[in-house]
C-alpha positions in Angstrom: -0.4 39.5 -14.1 2.2 37.5 -15.9 2.5 33.8 -15.3 6.1 32.6 -14.9 5.0 29.0 -14.6 4.3 28.3 -18.3 7.9 27.9 -19.3 8.3 25.5 -16.4 5.4 23.4 -17.7 7.1 23.3 -21.2 10.3 22.1 -19.4 8.4 19.4 -17.6 6.9 18.2 -20.8 10.2 18.2 -22.6 12.0 16.4 -19.8 9.3 13.6 -19.6 9.2 13.2 -23.4 13.0 12.9 -23.6 13.4 10.6 -20.6 15.9 7.8 -21.3 18.0 5.5 -19.2 21.0 7.7 -19.8 19.4 10.9 -18.5 16.9 9.5 -16.1 18.6 10.6 -12.9 19.4 14.2 -13.9 15.9 14.6 -15.5 14.1 13.3 -12.4 16.2 15.6 -10.2 15.2 18.6 -12.4 11.6 17.5 -12.6 11.4 17.2 -8.8 13.0 20.6 -8.4 10.4 22.1 -10.8 7.6 20.5 -8.9 9.0 21.7 -5.6 9.2 25.3 -7.0 5.8 25.4 -8.7 3.8 23.1 -6.4 0.5 21.3 -6.9 -0.2 22.4 -10.5 3.2 21.3 -11.6 2.7 17.9 -10.0 -0.6 17.4 -11.7 0.8 18.4 -15.0 3.8 16.1 -14.5 1.6 13.1 -13.9 -0.7 14.1 -16.8 2.3 14.2 -19.2 3.6 10.9 -17.9 0.2 9.3 -18.4 0.0 10.7 -21.9 3.5 9.6 -22.9 3.3 6.0 -21.8 0.6 4.7 -24.1 1.7 6.6 -27.2 5.4 5.7 -26.8 4.5 2.1 -25.9 2.7 1.7 -29.2 5.6 3.2 -31.2 7.9 0.2 -31.2 8.3 -0.5 -27.5 9.7 2.9 -26.6 8.5 4.5 -23.4 9.6 1.8 -21.0 11.5 4.5 -19.1 8.4 6.6 -18.8 6.4 3.6 -17.6 9.0 2.8 -15.0 9.1 6.4 -13.9 5.3 6.5 -13.8 5.3 3.4 -11.6 7.9 4.8 -9.3 6.2 8.2 -9.0 2.8 6.7 -8.3 4.3 4.4 -5.6 6.1 7.4 -4.0 3.0 9.5 -4.0 0.6 6.8 -2.8 0.9 7.9 0.9 0.7 11.6 0.3 -2.5 13.2 1.6 -3.6 14.6 -1.8 -2.7 11.5 -3.8 -6.3 10.9 -5.0 -6.9 14.5 -5.9 -3.6 14.8 -7.8 -4.3 11.6 -9.7 -7.9 12.5 -10.5 -6.9 15.9 -11.8 -4.1 14.4 -13.9 -6.6 12.0 -15.6 -9.6 14.4 -15.7 -9.2 15.0 -19.5 -9.7 11.3 -20.1 -12.7 11.0 -17.8 -15.0 9.5 -20.6 -12.5 6.8 -21.5 -11.6 5.7 -18.0 -12.8 2.3 -16.9 -12.4 0.4 -13.8 -10.0 -1.9 -15.7 -7.9 1.2 -16.6 -7.7 2.2 -13.0 -6.8 -1.4 -11.9 -4.0 -1.5 -14.6 -2.8 1.9 -13.5 -2.7 0.8 -9.9 -0.9 -2.4 -10.9 1.7 -0.5 -12.9 2.3 1.8 -9.9 2.0 -1.1 -7.5 -0.4 0.8 -5.4 -3.2 -0.6 -3.2 -6.2 -0.9 -5.5 -8.7 -0.7 -2.6 -7.1 2.5 -1.2 -7.0 3.9 -4.8 -10.7 3.3 -5.3 -11.5 5.0 -2.0 -9.3 8.0 -2.9 -10.7 8.2 -6.5 -14.3 7.1 -5.8 -15.6 10.5 -5.0 -13.7 12.4 -7.6 -14.5 10.6 -10.9 
């Protein structure tokens, strides 16, 4: 069986890595269309790429503020979704060994999400 999702994941990564103030609106529209078309796995991958892009670009001369703003916005939008905890846990699963409570608090602050609810959602998954 051939997977047609792989090119869409490349596109998600490309769009996130090239996010800027100029292309933010059109890129987010395309990203949301890809997530709608490819579902849960695309949403997890999107969050994972956003999480990966923020620290590396923030260290490289202050770039990445657009990615940080998008991450904050996306986390806030997803906070009330039923599978929020699962999506977030899967997105950060590769970093499980380096995740601390402080990291999770910072992530929740960046996304302006309720820390207590986040802990409840994440508690059983990490």
